[in-house]
N, C-alpha and C positions, 0 to 999 in steps of 0.2 A: 865285736858282737858275735855270738855264736847262735846256732839254732836253738839251743837250750835256753838262751836268754830271750828269745822271741816268744811272745804270747800269740800263737797262731789263731786261737779262738777270738781274741780281742781284735786281731787284724781282720779276720773274716766278718766280725760284727761291724767294724768300721767300713768295710767294703759294702755291706748291706745298707749302712746308713749314708753312704755317698761321700765319705771322707777319704777313702782310699780307692783307687782304681786298679784293676788288674787286667792284664792282657796276656793271652796265651801265645807262646811261640808257635808259628805255623807248622813246624815239623818236629821239633825237639820237645822232650818232656819237661818244659820249663814254663814258668809264669813270671812276669815282671810286675812289681807293685810300686805305685807312685801315689803320693798324696794328691788330692784334687784341689781345684780352685775353691770349692766349698770349705775345705779345711783351711785354706789360706785366708779367705775373706771373713770367716765367722769370728775369730780364728779358733781352730781346734788343734792345738799342738800337744799331742800325747806322745809317750814313748813309741807307740805304733806308727803314728803319722810321721814322726821324725825319722824312724827307721826306713820308712817306705819312700825313699828317694833313689829309685833304681835298685830296689831289693829284688833279687832273682832267686826263686826257690824251685827245686825240682818237684816232681809229682808226689814224692814222699815227705815233702815239707822240709827237706834239707837245704841249707843255705848254699847257694851256688856262687853268688856274688852280691856285694853290698857296696854301693857308692855312698859314702857318708860325708855329710857337710854339717858342720855345727852352725846353729842359728843363734 
């Protein structure tokens, strides 16, 4: 998966809706995205929640790292 394949707007909407959580790195310009228990238990499996299992983006929205697991 590349940054161009990620729908950052959809990811940010799902952050606002509580399906994806984001945490900021304390010193580096990175954020990590993970699906939440809400996504798991409702269930809400979208391309965005599936991508957000250890997704790391820099401040410009560029993909830094992606841990991917098929479900």
